C-alpha positions in Angstrom: 93.7 -25.9 133.4 90.8 -28.2 132.4 89.2 -29.8 135.5 85.6 -30.6 134.4 84.0 -32.3 131.4 80.9 -31.2 129.5 77.9 -33.3 130.5 76.6 -33.2 126.9 79.6 -33.9 124.7 82.4 -34.9 127.1 84.7 -32.0 126.0 87.2 -30.9 128.7 86.2 -27.5 130.1 88.2 -24.7 131.4 87.4 -23.4 134.9 84.9 -20.5 135.0 83.4 -21.1 131.5 79.7 -20.6 131.3 79.2 -22.6 128.1 81.1 -25.5 126.4 83.3 -24.2 123.6 82.5 -27.3 121.5 78.7 -27.8 121.8 77.8 -24.4 123.4 75.6 -26.0 126.1 75.7 -24.5 129.6 78.3 -25.9 131.9 77.6 -27.5 135.2 77.1 -24.9 138.0 80.1 -26.3 140.0 82.4 -25.2 137.1 81.6 -21.5 137.7 83.4 -19.1 140.1 80.2 -18.0 141.9 79.6 -21.6 143.1 83.1 -21.8 144.7 82.8 -18.4 146.3 79.5 -19.2 147.9 80.7 -22.6 149.1 83.9 -21.0 150.6 81.9 -18.3 152.4 79.5 -20.9 153.8 82.3 -23.1 155.1 84.0 -20.1 156.7 80.8 -18.9 158.3 80.1 -22.4 159.7 83.7 -22.6 161.0 83.3 -19.2 162.6 80.0 -20.1 164.2 81.6 -23.3 165.5 84.6 -21.5 167.0 82.3 -18.9 168.7 80.2 -21.7 170.2 83.3 -23.2 171.8 84.3 -19.8 173.3 80.9 -19.2 174.9 
């Protein structure tokens, strides 16, 4: 599935690629798995902190 475009050449990128397959430039950070894992963990931690603040 191609969700993102290369910022240099406009080529459609596959998810989790670290470099464009056409121009070999690095892909945007939000196209990488590490970004989405960190974002998900941060949202879950914020939701847990909010839920705990409602209980106390």
